[in-house]
C-alpha positions as CSV (number, residue, x, y, z in Angstrom):
1,M,12.1,159.4,78.4
2,V,15.9,159.7,77.9
3,Q,17.4,157.3,75.4
4,F,21.0,156.0,75.9
5,T,23.2,155.1,73.0
6,R,25.3,152.0,73.5
7,K,28.9,152.2,72.5
8,K,30.8,149.0,71.9
9,I,34.1,149.0,73.6
10,D,36.8,147.0,71.8
11,S,38.4,144.9,74.5
12,L,40.7,142.9,72.2
13,T,44.4,142.9,72.9
14,L,46.8,143.9,70.1
15,G,47.6,140.2,69.5
16,E,44.0,139.2,69.4
17,R,43.2,142.1,67.1
18,M,46.1,141.1,64.7
19,K,44.9,137.5,64.7
20,K,41.3,138.5,64.0
21,L,42.5,140.6,61.0
22,R,44.4,137.7,59.6
23,D,41.6,135.3,60.0
24,E,39.1,137.7,58.4
25,R,41.4,138.1,55.4
26,R,42.2,134.3,55.4
27,L,45.9,134.9,55.4
28,S,48.6,132.8,56.9
29,L,51.5,134.1,58.9
30,G,53.8,133.1,56.1
31,E,51.8,135.1,53.5
32,I,51.8,138.2,55.8
33,S,55.6,137.7,56.5
34,K,56.2,137.6,52.7
35,G,54.1,140.8,52.1
36,T,55.5,142.8,55.1
37,K,59.1,141.4,55.3
38,I,58.5,140.7,59.0
39,Q,59.8,137.4,60.2
40,T,57.1,134.8,61.0
41,K,58.3,134.4,64.6
42,Y,57.8,138.1,65.3
43,L,54.3,138.0,63.9
44,Q,53.6,135.0,66.1
45,Y,55.0,136.9,69.2
46,F,52.6,139.8,68.4
47,E,49.6,137.5,68.2
48,E,50.6,135.7,71.5
49,N,51.3,139.0,73.3
50,E,54.9,138.0,73.9
51,Y,56.1,141.5,73.9
52,M,59.3,140.7,75.9
53,K,60.5,138.5,73.1
54,L,60.3,141.3,70.5
55,P,63.3,143.4,69.5
56,A,63.8,147.0,70.4
57,D,60.8,149.4,70.1
58,V,62.2,151.2,67.1
59,Y,62.1,147.9,65.2
60,V,58.7,147.0,66.5
61,K,57.2,150.3,65.4
62,G,58.6,149.8,61.9
63,F,57.0,146.3,61.9
64,L,53.6,147.7,62.9
65,R,53.8,150.4,60.2
66,S,54.4,147.8,57.5
67,Y,51.7,145.6,59.0
68,G,49.1,148.5,59.0
69,L,49.9,149.4,55.4
70,Y,49.6,145.7,54.3
71,M,46.4,145.0,56.2
72,G,44.8,148.4,55.6
73,V,44.4,149.5,59.2
74,S,45.6,152.6,61.1
75,E,49.3,152.3,61.8
76,A,49.1,154.9,64.6
77,S,46.4,152.9,66.5
78,L,48.5,149.7,66.3
79,I,51.6,151.5,67.7
80,K,49.6,153.3,70.4
81,Q,48.0,150.0,71.5
82,F,51.3,148.3,71.6
83,E,52.9,151.0,73.7
84,R,50.0,150.9,76.2
85,E,49.9,147.1,76.5
86,K,53.7,146.9,76.8
87,D,53.6,149.3,79.7
88,I,51.0,147.1,81.3
89,H,53.3,144.0,80.8
90,K,56.2,146.0,82.4
91,N,54.2,146.9,85.4
92,I,53.0,143.3,85.9
93,K,56.6,142.1,85.6
94,K,57.8,144.6,88.1
95,I,55.2,143.5,90.6
96,V,56.2,139.9,90.1
97,D,59.9,140.7,90.5
98,E,59.2,142.6,93.7
99,D,57.3,139.6,95.0
100,K,60.3,137.4,94.2
101,V,62.6,139.8,96.1
102,K,60.4,140.0,99.1
103,K,60.2,136.2,99.3
104,P,62.2,135.1,102.3
105,I,65.5,133.5,101.7
106,N,65.8,129.9,103.0
107,F,69.2,129.3,104.5
108,S,70.6,125.8,104.7
109,I,70.4,124.4,108.2
110,F,73.7,122.5,107.6
111,V,76.4,124.9,108.6
112,I,80.0,123.8,109.3
113,T,81.1,125.1,112.7
114,P,84.4,124.6,114.6
115,K,82.5,122.3,116.9
116,M,81.5,120.1,114.0
117,I,85.1,120.0,112.8
118,I,86.3,118.9,116.2
119,M,83.6,116.2,116.4
120,G,84.5,115.0,112.9
121,T,88.1,114.7,113.9
122,I,87.3,112.8,117.0
123,L,85.0,110.4,115.1
124,L,87.7,109.9,112.5
125,A,90.3,109.1,115.2
126,V,87.9,106.6,116.9
127,F,87.1,104.9,113.5
128,S,90.9,104.6,112.7
129,S,91.5,103.1,116.2
130,F,88.8,100.5,115.6
131,V,90.3,99.6,112.2
132,Y,93.7,99.3,113.7
133,L,92.4,97.2,116.6
134,Y,90.5,95.0,114.1
135,L,93.6,94.4,112.1
136,Q,95.6,93.5,115.2
137,V,93.0,91.1,116.4
138,N,92.7,89.6,113.0
139,N,96.5,89.1,112.9
140,F,96.3,87.6,116.4
141,I,93.6,85.0,115.7
142,S,94.7,84.1,112.1
143,T,97.7,82.1,111.0
144,P,100.4,83.8,109.0
145,R,100.6,83.4,105.2
146,L,102.9,80.6,103.9
147,V,103.2,79.7,100.3
148,I,105.7,77.1,98.9
149,I,106.6,77.9,95.3
150,K,109.2,75.2,94.8
151,P,109.9,72.3,95.0
152,A,106.6,70.6,94.2
153,D,105.3,68.0,96.5
154,N,106.4,64.4,95.7
155,I,108.9,65.6,93.1
156,V,111.8,63.4,92.0
157,I,115.2,65.1,91.9
158,N,118.4,63.6,90.5
159,G,121.0,64.9,93.0
160,S,121.7,65.5,96.6
161,A,120.2,69.1,97.0
162,T,117.2,71.1,96.1
163,H,116.2,74.8,96.2
164,V,113.3,75.8,98.4
165,V,111.5,79.0,97.4
166,G,108.4,80.5,99.1
167,M,106.6,83.5,100.4
168,A,105.5,84.5,103.9
169,E,104.6,87.6,105.8
170,R,107.4,90.2,105.8
171,D,107.9,90.1,109.6
172,A,107.4,86.3,110.1
173,L,110.1,83.9,111.4
174,V,110.5,81.2,108.7
175,T,112.3,78.0,109.4
176,I,113.1,75.0,107.1
177,N,113.6,71.8,109.1
178,D,113.9,74.0,112.3
179,Q,116.6,76.1,110.8
180,P,115.8,79.9,110.4
181,V,116.0,81.4,106.9
182,L,116.2,85.0,105.8
183,V,112.9,86.7,104.6
184,N,113.3,89.8,102.5
185,E,111.1,92.9,102.5
186,K,108.6,91.4,100.1
187,G,108.2,88.3,102.2
188,E,110.2,86.1,99.9
189,F,112.6,83.4,101.0
190,S,114.9,80.8,99.4
191,E,117.3,78.3,100.6
192,D,119.3,75.3,99.3
193,I,118.5,72.1,101.2
194,G,120.7,69.0,101.2
195,L,119.0,65.7,100.6
196,K,119.6,62.1,101.5
197,E,118.9,59.3,99.1
198,G,115.3,58.3,98.9
199,V,112.3,60.2,100.3
200,N,113.0,63.5,102.2
201,V,110.4,65.4,104.1
202,I,111.1,69.1,104.2
203,A,109.1,71.0,106.9
204,I,108.6,74.7,106.4
205,K,107.1,76.9,109.2
206,A,106.2,80.5,109.4
207,R,105.5,82.2,112.8
208,N,104.2,85.7,113.3
209,K,104.8,88.1,116.2
210,F,101.7,86.7,117.9
211,N,103.3,83.2,117.9
212,K,100.7,82.0,115.4
213,E,102.2,79.3,113.2
214,S,101.6,77.9,109.7
215,T,103.3,74.7,108.7
216,Q,103.7,73.0,105.3
217,S,105.6,69.9,104.3
218,V,107.0,68.9,101.0
219,S,108.2,65.4,100.1
220,V,111.2,65.1,97.8
221,N,112.5,61.8,96.4
222,A,116.2,62.2,95.8
223,V,117.9,59.8,93.3
224,F,121.7,59.7,93.6
225,P,124.0,58.7,90.7
226,V,125.0,55.0,90.6
227,P,128.1,54.7,92.9
228,L,131.3,53.0,91.9
229,A,131.8,49.3,92.5
230,Q,132.4,48.4,96.1
231,E,135.8,47.0,95.4
232,Q,136.9,50.3,93.7
233,Q,135.7,52.3,96.7
234,N,137.7,50.2,99.1
235,D,140.8,49.8,96.9
236,P,143.2,52.8,97.3
237,S,145.0,51.9,94.1
238,Q,141.7,52.4,92.2
239,Q,140.8,55.6,94.0
240,A,144.1,57.4,93.5
241,P,144.0,57.4,89.7
242,V,140.5,58.8,89.8
243,L,141.6,61.7,91.9
244,E,144.7,62.2,89.8
245,Q,142.7,62.0,86.6
246,Q,140.3,64.6,87.8
247,N,143.1,66.8,89.1
248,L,141.4,66.8,92.5
249,L,143.4,66.6,95.8
250,V,140.7,67.0,98.4
251,A,137.4,65.0,98.4
252,A,135.1,65.9,101.4
253,E,131.9,64.3,102.6
254,V,129.7,66.2,105.1
255,Y,126.6,65.0,107.0
256,V,124.7,66.2,110.1
257,S,123.0,64.3,112.9
258,P,120.6,64.2,114.6
259,N,119.1,67.6,113.6
260,S,118.9,69.7,110.5
261,T,121.8,72.2,110.4
262,W,122.7,75.2,108.3
263,L,125.9,74.6,106.3
264,S,128.2,76.7,104.1
265,V,131.1,75.1,102.0
266,E,133.8,76.8,100.0
267,A,136.1,75.0,97.6
268,D,139.4,76.8,96.8
269,G,137.8,80.0,98.0
270,N,134.6,79.6,95.9
271,L,131.2,79.2,97.6
272,V,129.8,75.8,96.4
273,Y,127.0,75.3,98.9
274,S,124.9,77.3,101.3
275,G,121.8,75.9,102.8
276,V,120.1,73.6,105.4
277,L,121.3,70.0,105.5
278,L,118.8,67.4,106.5
279,P,119.7,64.8,109.1
280,E,121.7,61.8,107.8
281,S,121.9,63.3,104.3
282,V,125.4,63.5,102.8
283,Q,126.9,66.2,100.7
284,K,130.1,65.6,98.7
285,F,132.6,68.3,97.6
286,D,135.9,68.3,95.7
287,A,138.7,70.8,95.6
288,K,142.3,71.1,94.4
289,E,143.8,72.6,97.5
290,K,141.4,73.1,100.4
291,I,137.8,73.0,101.6
292,S,136.4,75.5,104.1
293,I,133.3,74.4,106.1
294,S,131.0,76.5,108.3
295,S,128.1,75.0,110.3
296,G,125.4,76.3,112.5
297,K,126.0,73.4,114.9
298,G,129.6,72.3,114.9
299,K,129.1,69.4,117.2
300,E,126.3,67.9,115.0
301,T,128.3,68.2,111.8
302,F,130.6,65.3,110.7
303,V,133.4,65.4,108.1
304,K,135.2,62.8,106.0
305,I,138.3,63.8,103.9
306,N,139.5,61.5,101.1
307,G,137.6,58.5,102.7
308,K,139.0,59.2,106.2
309,E,136.5,59.8,108.9
310,L,137.5,62.9,110.9
311,G,134.5,63.0,113.2
312,Q,132.7,66.2,114.5
313,L,133.5,69.6,113.1
314,S,133.9,71.0,116.6
315,T,133.3,69.9,120.2
316,T,130.5,72.4,121.0
317,S,127.0,72.9,119.6
318,A,127.9,76.6,118.9
319,P,128.4,77.6,115.3
320,A,131.7,76.6,113.7
321,K,133.1,79.1,111.2
322,D,135.6,78.6,108.4
323,I,137.1,75.3,109.4
324,V,139.6,74.5,106.6
325,F,140.7,71.0,105.5
326,D,143.6,70.1,103.1
327,V,144.6,66.9,101.4
328,N,146.0,65.5,104.6
329,G,142.8,66.1,106.5
330,R,144.4,68.6,108.8
331,V,142.2,71.3,110.3
332,L,143.7,74.7,109.6
333,N,142.8,78.1,111.0
334,K,141.6,80.2,108.0
């Protein structure tokens, strides 16, 4: 009978072998690192078979020689096993890399084409048209903006005029007591308004291009200075010294009826009033030589010079421009 001898085949990897040697000698990685001058991380890479993390082979072989001398094992066997196992790792990595290369490339299904660009342009144009249409419809159904900054409602003013300031839409038609006023590019407007004594109601309207209208009213209580005694007003001997004392020769009183009217007055070449005069309200002006009056409605504007009633500024409802009065009340062509 033939007898067979069993030969034990060492199937441990280099890393497992190095870990087994360390365990048998009851050494730590730190102790081996101190005795061999090999960094602990490299010893750990050896034991974990992480050959790709090790430095160049020339350094690795030096590590294994120091390790073999320190642990009392064959240096050549350690180096040979390292070279064999490293080749195996390289071959495995090569196969994995080839599999990665052979893996089909997935292309994105989203590709921008000329057709998509054209469609996008059309959609953008349609969307812009809807936005524009919405804005136009919104402007059509909504009333225009109108904000009155001054004067405040129910305010009391000592004098015969007030300054109206507000804001509206830039292209809106703004009127104060039915008289149009100028609106600047920011939508701001301002105008001087003549007042009659007592409560005055100032109506401000803003109308957009779709004829939608916003209206606001402001009440202003005008308090005039206490007038002279009635006998002094009617007595020329009392009035003349007053004019002479003030060195004034022309005293004018202007009022409009029955509608609000735009009015501009210059005294001796200086603009002293420009605004909308309310019906039945009276504005008084003084000058040394002459007074020039312009009105949006000449037929509805009435003038009194030095207490003498001169009647209408003109005989037509058309605007009257630069009508000049002197001390005698004569109308001169400017």
